[in-house]
C-alpha positions as CSV (number, residue, x, y, z in Angstrom):
1,M,20.1,0.4,-7.8
2,T,19.0,4.1,-5.5
3,T,21.3,3.8,-2.2
4,E,17.7,4.0,-0.2
5,N,16.4,1.5,-2.5
6,K,19.9,-0.9,-1.7
7,T,19.6,0.0,2.1
8,M,16.1,-1.5,2.2
9,I,16.9,-4.1,0.4
10,K,19.9,-4.8,2.3
11,N,18.2,-4.4,5.6
12,L,15.3,-7.3,4.6
13,L,18.4,-9.8,3.2
14,N,19.6,-9.6,6.4
15,A,17.0,-9.6,8.6
16,I,16.2,-12.5,6.6
17,I,19.6,-15.1,7.0
18,L,20.0,-14.1,11.2
19,Q,16.6,-15.4,11.4
20,N,14.9,-11.8,12.6
21,T,12.3,-11.1,9.4
22,P,9.4,-9.0,10.3
23,E,6.8,-11.0,11.8
24,S,3.7,-11.4,9.9
25,I,1.5,-9.2,12.9
26,A,-1.6,-8.3,10.4
27,D,-3.0,-10.8,7.2
28,I,-6.1,-10.5,6.0
29,L,-8.0,-11.8,9.2
30,S,-7.2,-8.8,10.9
31,I,-9.6,-6.8,8.6
32,V,-12.6,-8.4,8.4
33,E,-14.4,-8.6,12.0
34,N,-16.3,-11.9,11.8
35,P,-13.9,-13.8,9.5
36,F,-15.7,-16.8,11.3
37,I,-19.7,-16.0,11.7
38,N,-21.5,-15.7,8.3
39,R,-24.3,-13.5,9.7
40,A,-26.7,-11.0,7.5
41,K,-25.9,-8.6,10.4
42,S,-22.0,-8.5,9.7
43,D,-20.6,-5.8,8.2
44,I,-19.6,-5.5,4.5
45,P,-16.2,-6.7,4.9
46,S,-17.1,-9.7,6.5
47,L,-20.0,-10.1,3.8
48,I,-17.6,-10.8,1.4
49,F,-14.6,-12.2,2.7
50,H,-17.6,-15.0,3.3
51,R,-18.9,-14.9,-0.1
52,F,-16.1,-15.6,-1.6
53,Y,-14.0,-18.0,1.2
54,K,-17.0,-20.0,0.5
55,N,-17.7,-20.3,-3.1
56,T,-14.3,-19.4,-5.0
57,D,-10.9,-19.7,-5.0
58,V,-10.4,-16.4,-5.3
59,P,-7.3,-14.7,-2.9
60,V,-10.5,-12.6,-1.1
61,A,-7.8,-9.6,-0.3
62,L,-8.8,-9.0,-3.9
63,P,-12.7,-8.1,-3.4
64,L,-11.9,-6.8,-0.1
65,F,-9.8,-3.9,-1.7
66,S,-11.8,-3.2,-4.9
67,F,-14.6,-3.0,-2.4
68,F,-12.3,-0.2,-0.6
69,S,-11.7,1.4,-3.6
70,V,-15.4,1.7,-5.0
71,V,-16.0,3.3,-1.0
72,S,-13.5,6.2,-1.8
73,A,-14.1,7.1,-4.9
74,W,-17.8,7.7,-3.7
75,C,-16.0,10.1,-0.9
76,V,-14.0,11.7,-3.8
77,Q,-17.5,12.2,-5.3
78,N,-18.8,13.6,-3.4
79,K,-16.0,15.8,-2.4
80,A,-15.8,14.6,1.9
81,T,-12.6,15.3,3.1
82,Y,-11.5,14.7,6.4
83,R,-8.7,16.7,9.3
84,V,-6.2,15.1,11.4
85,P,-5.2,15.9,14.9
86,L,-1.9,18.7,15.1
87,A,-2.8,19.4,11.4
88,G,-4.9,22.6,11.8
89,E,-7.2,23.6,9.5
90,R,-5.7,21.8,6.7
91,V,-8.2,18.9,4.6
92,Y,-7.0,15.4,3.1
93,E,-8.6,14.1,0.3
94,L,-10.1,10.2,0.9
95,D,-8.9,9.1,-2.5
96,T,-6.5,5.9,-2.2
97,W,-4.0,4.0,-4.8
98,V,-3.4,0.4,-4.4
99,M,-2.3,-1.7,-6.4
100,A,-3.6,-4.7,-5.8
101,L,-1.0,-7.4,-6.8
102,A,-1.9,-11.3,-7.2
103,P,-0.4,-14.9,-9.2
104,S,-1.4,-15.5,-12.2
105,G,-4.9,-17.4,-12.2
106,T,-6.5,-15.8,-9.6
107,A,-9.7,-13.9,-11.1
108,K,-8.5,-10.7,-10.4
109,T,-10.7,-8.8,-13.1
110,L,-13.7,-11.3,-12.3
111,S,-13.4,-9.7,-8.5
112,M,-13.9,-6.4,-9.3
113,G,-16.6,-6.9,-11.7
114,E,-18.3,-8.8,-8.9
115,I,-18.1,-5.8,-6.4
116,I,-18.7,-2.7,-9.0
117,D,-22.3,-4.8,-10.4
118,L,-23.3,-4.4,-6.1
119,V,-23.1,-0.7,-6.8
120,P,-26.8,0.4,-6.6
121,I,-28.3,2.2,-9.6
122,N,-29.0,5.7,-9.5
123,P,-32.7,6.4,-11.0
124,E,-32.1,9.5,-12.9
125,T,-28.7,8.8,-14.9
126,N,-29.6,4.5,-15.2
127,K,-25.8,4.4,-14.3
128,P,-24.1,2.7,-11.2
129,I,-23.7,5.6,-8.7
130,V,-20.6,5.1,-8.6
131,A,-18.5,3.4,-11.7
132,P,-14.9,3.9,-13.0
133,N,-14.3,6.8,-15.1
134,F,-11.1,6.6,-16.6
135,D,-9.2,4.7,-18.9
136,R,-5.7,3.5,-19.4
137,P,-4.2,6.2,-21.7
138,N,-2.2,5.4,-24.9
139,G,-0.3,8.9,-24.7
140,P,0.0,12.1,-22.9
141,A,-2.2,14.0,-24.8
142,A,-5.5,11.8,-24.6
143,M,-4.6,11.6,-20.7
144,V,-4.5,14.8,-20.3
145,Q,-7.5,15.0,-22.5
146,Q,-9.9,12.9,-20.1
147,L,-8.7,14.1,-16.9
148,Q,-10.0,17.6,-18.2
149,N,-12.6,16.0,-19.0
150,L,-13.1,14.8,-15.2
151,P,-16.5,16.2,-13.9
152,E,-14.5,18.9,-11.4
153,G,-11.1,17.0,-12.2
154,R,-12.6,14.2,-9.6
155,G,-12.1,10.8,-11.2
156,Y,-11.4,6.6,-10.2
157,W,-9.3,4.9,-12.4
158,F,-9.5,0.9,-12.5
159,Q,-6.9,-0.1,-14.3
160,D,-6.0,-3.9,-15.6
161,E,-2.8,-5.6,-16.3
162,A,-1.4,-2.4,-15.1
163,S,2.2,-3.0,-15.2
164,Q,1.9,-3.0,-19.1
165,M,1.3,1.0,-19.0
166,F,4.0,1.2,-16.3
167,R,6.3,-0.7,-18.4
168,L,6.5,2.0,-20.7
169,V,6.2,4.9,-18.9
170,E,9.4,3.4,-17.7
171,Q,11.4,3.5,-21.3
172,I,13.0,7.0,-21.5
173,G,12.0,8.4,-24.8
174,H,8.8,6.4,-24.8
175,P,5.9,8.8,-25.1
176,M,4.6,7.8,-22.2
177,A,7.4,8.2,-20.3
178,E,5.4,11.8,-20.1
179,I,2.4,10.5,-17.7
180,K,5.1,9.7,-14.9
181,E,5.3,14.0,-14.0
182,F,1.6,13.6,-14.6
183,L,0.9,10.6,-12.1
184,L,3.0,12.8,-9.2
185,K,0.7,15.7,-9.7
186,M,-2.6,14.4,-9.7
187,K,-1.9,12.8,-6.4
188,D,-0.8,15.9,-4.8
189,H,-4.1,17.1,-6.3
190,K,-2.5,19.4,-8.9
191,E,-3.7,21.0,-12.2
192,I,-2.4,19.4,-14.8
193,T,-1.4,21.5,-17.8
194,R,0.2,20.2,-21.2
195,I,1.5,22.9,-23.8
196,T,1.9,21.9,-27.2
197,K,2.9,23.7,-31.1
198,D,-1.3,24.1,-31.5
199,E,-2.9,24.3,-27.7
200,V,-3.0,24.9,-24.1
201,I,-4.5,21.7,-21.9
202,K,-5.2,23.0,-19.0
203,T,-7.4,20.1,-16.4
204,D,-8.5,21.4,-12.8
205,P,-6.8,20.3,-9.7
206,I,-7.1,16.6,-10.2
207,V,-8.5,14.5,-7.6
208,M,-8.5,11.1,-8.5
209,T,-9.1,7.2,-6.8
210,Q,-6.7,4.9,-8.2
211,F,-7.1,1.4,-8.3
212,F,-4.8,-1.3,-10.8
213,I,-4.7,-4.7,-10.4
214,N,-1.5,-7.2,-11.9
215,T,0.7,-10.2,-11.2
216,I,3.1,-9.8,-8.3
217,D,5.7,-11.0,-10.4
218,A,4.7,-8.6,-13.6
219,M,5.1,-5.4,-11.1
220,A,7.7,-6.0,-10.1
221,K,9.7,-6.9,-13.0
222,A,7.6,-3.3,-14.4
223,I,8.6,-1.0,-11.8
224,S,12.5,0.4,-11.9
225,D,14.0,1.0,-8.8
226,E,14.5,5.2,-9.8
227,S,10.1,5.0,-9.4
228,L,10.5,3.8,-6.2
229,K,12.9,6.4,-5.4
230,D,11.2,9.4,-7.3
231,G,7.7,9.4,-5.8
232,T,5.7,8.1,-8.3
233,L,5.5,4.3,-7.1
234,R,5.5,6.1,-3.5
235,R,1.9,6.8,-4.4
236,Y,1.3,3.6,-4.1
237,Q,0.4,1.0,-1.5
238,F,0.7,-2.3,-2.5
239,A,-2.1,-5.0,-1.3
240,I,-0.9,-8.0,-2.1
241,A,-3.3,-11.1,-2.2
242,N,-1.6,-14.3,-1.9
243,R,-3.1,-18.0,-2.3
244,D,-4.5,-19.7,0.9
245,E,-5.3,-23.3,2.3
246,R,-8.2,-23.8,-0.3
247,K,-7.7,-26.5,-3.4
248,F,-8.2,-25.2,-7.5
249,E,-9.7,-28.6,-7.9
250,T,-12.7,-27.8,-5.2
251,F,-13.8,-25.1,-7.3
252,G,-14.3,-26.2,-10.8
253,L,-17.2,-23.5,-11.6
254,Y,-17.7,-20.4,-9.0
255,D,-21.1,-19.7,-7.8
256,L,-21.2,-15.9,-8.1
257,D,-25.5,-16.2,-7.8
258,K,-24.2,-17.0,-4.0
259,I,-21.8,-13.5,-3.9
260,G,-24.0,-10.7,-5.3
261,D,-26.9,-12.1,-2.9
262,E,-29.5,-9.6,-1.3
263,I,-28.1,-10.1,1.7
264,L,-25.1,-8.2,0.6
265,H,-26.4,-6.3,-2.1
266,E,-29.3,-4.8,0.8
267,A,-26.1,-3.4,2.7
268,I,-24.1,-2.1,0.5
269,V,-27.3,-0.5,-0.8
270,R,-27.8,1.4,2.4
271,L,-23.8,1.7,2.9
272,F,-24.5,4.6,-0.4
273,S,-27.9,5.8,1.0
274,Q,-25.6,8.1,3.1
275,D,-25.3,12.1,2.9
276,I,-22.1,12.7,2.7
277,K,-21.6,15.4,0.4
278,E,-18.9,17.8,1.4
279,N,-18.6,16.0,4.9
280,V,-15.4,17.1,6.7
281,Y,-14.7,13.6,8.5
282,R,-12.9,14.8,12.5
283,F,-11.4,12.4,15.2
284,N,-11.8,11.8,18.6
285,D,-8.9,12.7,21.3
286,E,-8.6,9.2,22.0
287,C,-7.8,8.6,18.3
288,Y,-4.4,11.0,18.5
289,E,-3.3,8.7,21.6
290,M,-4.2,6.2,19.7
291,Y,-2.1,7.1,16.5
292,M,1.0,8.1,18.1
293,M,1.1,4.8,20.2
294,A,1.2,2.7,17.2
295,F,3.2,5.0,15.0
296,E,5.9,4.5,17.4
297,M,5.0,0.6,18.3
298,F,4.7,-0.9,14.5
299,W,8.2,0.6,13.9
300,V,10.6,-0.7,17.0
301,K,8.9,-4.2,16.9
302,Q,8.4,-4.3,13.2
303,Y,8.8,-1.8,10.4
304,S,12.4,-1.0,11.6
305,K,14.1,-4.1,10.7
306,F,13.8,-3.8,7.4
307,M,12.7,-0.1,6.7
308,E,15.6,2.1,8.7
309,G,16.3,4.8,6.1
310,S,13.0,4.9,4.8
311,E,11.0,6.2,7.4
312,S,9.3,8.7,4.4
313,L,7.6,6.3,2.8
314,Y,6.9,4.1,7.1
315,R,4.6,7.4,7.3
316,T,3.0,7.9,4.2
317,Y,1.9,4.1,4.6
318,M,0.5,5.0,8.6
319,M,-1.2,8.6,7.2
320,E,-3.9,6.2,5.3
321,S,-5.1,4.5,8.3
322,W,-7.0,8.0,8.7
323,K,-8.7,7.3,5.7
324,Y,-9.6,4.1,6.4
325,A,-10.6,4.7,9.7
326,I,-13.3,7.2,8.3
327,F,-14.6,4.3,5.4
328,H,-14.8,2.0,8.6
329,H,-16.9,4.9,10.5
330,L,-18.8,4.8,6.8
331,I,-19.9,1.1,6.6
332,H,-20.7,0.8,10.3
333,R,-23.1,3.9,9.1
334,K,-21.8,5.6,12.5
335,P,-23.9,9.2,12.8
336,G,-21.9,12.3,12.0
337,T,-18.7,13.4,11.3
338,E,-16.4,12.3,14.3
339,I,-14.1,9.6,14.3
340,D,-14.0,7.3,17.0
341,E,-10.6,5.3,18.4
342,Y,-12.7,1.8,17.2
343,S,-12.7,2.5,13.8
344,L,-8.9,4.2,13.7
345,Q,-8.2,0.8,15.3
346,W,-9.5,-0.7,12.2
347,G,-7.4,1.4,10.0
348,L,-4.0,0.6,11.6
349,K,-5.2,-2.7,11.2
350,V,-5.1,-2.4,7.1
351,S,-2.3,0.5,7.7
352,M,-0.1,-2.7,8.7
353,Y,-1.9,-5.2,6.3
354,L,-0.5,-2.7,3.3
355,L,2.8,-2.5,5.4
356,N,3.5,-6.2,5.5
357,S,2.5,-6.4,1.3
358,L,4.8,-3.5,0.8
359,Q,7.8,-6.4,2.5
360,N,6.0,-9.2,0.1
361,F,6.4,-7.2,-2.3
362,L,10.1,-7.0,-1.6
363,M,10.7,-10.5,-1.3
364,Y,10.2,-10.4,-4.2
365,R,12.3,-7.4,-5.8
366,L,14.8,-9.0,-3.5
367,N,15.3,-13.1,-5.6
368,A,17.5,-13.4,-3.6
369,T,19.3,-16.9,-4.5
370,K,20.5,-19.6,-2.4
371,E,24.2,-18.4,-3.3
372,D,23.1,-14.4,-2.8
373,I,22.1,-15.7,1.3
374,E,25.0,-18.0,1.5
375,N,27.4,-14.8,0.7
376,Q,26.1,-12.8,3.2
377,T,25.9,-14.9,5.7
378,D,29.5,-15.8,5.9
379,L,29.4,-11.5,5.0
380,V,27.3,-11.4,8.4
381,S,29.7,-13.8,9.9
382,K,33.0,-12.5,9.0
383,V,32.3,-9.2,10.2
384,K,30.7,-9.8,13.0
385,A,34.6,-11.9,13.8
386,F,36.4,-8.6,13.1
387,I,34.8,-6.3,14.8
388,I,34.9,-8.7,18.5
389,E,38.9,-9.1,17.9
390,H,39.7,-5.5,16.4
391,E,37.1,-4.1,19.1
392,D,39.0,-3.3,21.8
393,K,42.5,-2.1,19.9
394,P,43.3,1.4,19.9
395,G,42.2,3.7,16.9
396,F,39.1,0.5,16.3
397,A,36.7,2.9,13.5
398,P,34.3,1.9,10.7
399,R,37.3,2.6,8.6
400,A,38.8,-0.7,9.7
401,V,36.0,-2.4,8.8
402,Y,35.2,-0.8,5.2
403,R,39.2,-1.6,4.3
404,K,38.7,-5.2,5.5
405,F,35.8,-6.3,3.3
406,T,35.6,-3.5,1.1
407,I,32.0,-2.4,1.2
408,K,30.7,0.5,2.3
409,K,29.0,3.0,5.4
410,E,25.6,2.2,3.7
411,D,26.2,-2.1,4.4
412,L,28.3,-2.0,7.8
413,V,25.4,0.6,8.8
414,S,22.3,-2.5,7.8
415,I,24.9,-5.4,9.8
416,L,24.9,-3.6,12.4
417,R,21.4,-3.0,13.0
418,A,20.7,-6.5,11.6
419,L,22.5,-7.4,14.9
420,K,21.4,-5.2,17.1
421,N,18.3,-7.0,16.3
422,Q,19.3,-10.3,16.2
423,D,21.8,-10.5,19.0
424,K,21.1,-8.6,22.6
425,K,24.0,-9.2,24.1
426,F,26.4,-7.9,20.8
427,K,27.8,-4.3,21.6
428,S,30.6,-2.1,19.7
429,S,31.6,1.4,19.8
430,L,30.5,1.1,16.4
431,Y,26.6,1.7,16.8
432,E,28.0,5.0,19.3
433,K,30.7,6.1,16.4
434,L,27.9,5.3,13.6
435,K,24.9,7.7,15.7
436,L,23.7,4.3,15.4
437,N,22.3,3.9,19.4
438,K,19.8,6.6,18.8
439,T,17.5,4.1,16.5
């Protein structure tokens, strides 16, 4: 396990044993504007929420993020882009790479199928105006060939049981392992080139929406620590869809006719009737102020508790809020290409949901046993007592703690940060010596 991943896991474990686990400040209800009011004029996420919640026991995050992936793919297909404050004239694509993870038996595939069925048909082609156009490759050659065939390099990849592919990608020496490099380049919108003894295959710059679904346990086992570190999985955001209070036995049959009703269908038709071809979206001044405030507040109040040392990952998740703000603007069919602070506020809520999902995913990977927690609890207690006892002795330094408990610097840093959050009265010169007072 890499040092950075060890640190994030240690931070999370220490937060748990000190009862300082980050609170869930956002769940799926926070991104549903009318969760308790079912009316025809509600926005599409609210309509989807009510129909799936009332007629199935499917975790509503599954159809919601399925829908968001369709909106993303529509934007990619139409070459809609955006600019963020302070980035000058640089434009960003609206592709999202999301892994929706849910427990076994939660109708993950059905959710996506119901959303795709609602997409209006293009009368000229007699096909949905947005639909997946990329299939899971059986090897690197097939993947590059598919990428080469994408119209202008723009694609939409929906993948069920995605852990099966990643399990092969993770195997050193397996032909699918070559795909890892392709994924890194694809997310950066680069061309893909594959050279063999017979030919050179080169693609257009790739811009692709990816939406993968799987069980939480299977994906947690399929993803290596190396992939979390080298950037492969950092390209994706996790959306955890847990079961709620609805009872399985209540839904012997799903009333699917009530999901894709006329009200929801017409709302989606109106959404995709907008002309967004090559639009470049910008944000008003209030958006800049709101983002800067939220970036600091979320970090200080919640996510620093387990993401210290993984600041770049936090930044990546927060940057997704700009994309979802644009989706909100389009879903509400707001005029023009300037995004207001209300849409960004909703986009920030989506980022919170995704960050909380990341924490949930780490919990699955941690899989701490009772013995693990007891051992760590004992260690933290002894380290704290040792520091208090020796704090005022001449020459007291971190090295004394390392030697006493046979731990490394990153272990002590994690414990000190957890203590700092849990006990505001606890003071130590070690904070200054390890330069933790600035964090």
